[in-house]
C-alpha positions in Angstrom: 294.8 -371.8 -44.5 292.8 -374.7 -46.3 291.6 -374.3 -49.9 288.0 -375.4 -50.4 288.2 -378.7 -53.3 286.5 -377.5 -56.2 286.8 -373.9 -55.5 288.5 -371.9 -58.4 291.7 -370.7 -57.1 291.7 -366.9 -56.6 288.1 -367.1 -56.5 285.7 -366.3 -53.7 283.0 -367.8 -51.8 279.9 -366.2 -50.0 277.9 -367.7 -47.2 275.0 -366.1 -45.1 271.8 -367.3 -43.3 269.6 -364.5 -43.7 266.7 -366.2 -41.6 269.4 -366.8 -38.5 268.8 -363.8 -35.8 272.4 -364.0 -34.8 272.1 -361.0 -32.4 268.6 -362.0 -30.9 270.5 -365.1 -29.0 270.6 -364.3 -25.4 272.8 -367.2 -23.5 272.7 -365.4 -20.2 275.6 -363.1 -20.7 273.9 -360.4 -22.6 273.1 -359.4 -26.1 275.9 -360.1 -28.5 278.1 -357.2 -29.5 279.8 -359.2 -32.3 279.3 -362.4 -34.3 282.2 -364.7 -35.4 281.4 -367.7 -37.2 284.0 -370.2 -35.3 287.4 -371.8 -36.3 285.8 -374.5 -38.5 285.0 -374.3 -42.2 287.7 -371.8 -43.1 289.3 -370.9 -46.5 291.3 -368.4 -48.1 288.3 -366.2 -49.6 285.3 -367.1 -47.7 283.3 -364.4 -46.7 280.4 -364.6 -44.0 277.6 -362.1 -43.9 275.2 -361.7 -41.2 272.6 -358.8 -40.6 274.1 -356.4 -38.5 273.1 -355.3 -34.9 271.8 -352.1 -36.1 268.7 -352.3 -38.4 269.4 -352.6 -42.4 273.1 -353.0 -41.3 275.2 -355.7 -42.1 278.4 -357.4 -40.4 280.9 -359.4 -42.8 283.8 -361.7 -41.6 286.5 -362.4 -44.2 289.2 -365.3 -44.1 292.3 -364.3 -46.2 295.5 -366.2 -45.9 298.5 -364.1 -44.9 299.7 -364.0 -48.6 296.7 -362.9 -49.8 296.2 -360.1 -47.3 299.7 -359.1 -48.2 298.5 -359.0 -52.0 295.5 -356.9 -51.0 298.0 -354.4 -48.8 300.1 -353.8 -51.9 297.3 -353.2 -54.1 297.2 -349.4 -54.7 294.1 -349.7 -56.2 292.4 -351.5 -53.7 293.7 -349.6 -50.8 292.7 -346.3 -52.4 289.4 -347.4 -52.6 289.2 -348.2 -48.8 290.0 -344.3 -48.1 
């Protein structure tokens, strides 16, 4: 997975567009049930946050390299926080 030039190694980037109504778009197939940002501009440690489909909720898309995901899975403190 590529890295973003200038991003601190081991760091994290967060992006969002709170004014873009991702679930309000209907292209003739019905209302969206999920949202993804697409395959471009992906790098290890990127989080994209969208307003969720339900009022007050959020959807989070997380991009991690396989190595980063494996390190998280082996981190007992992190995994305990998910329970």
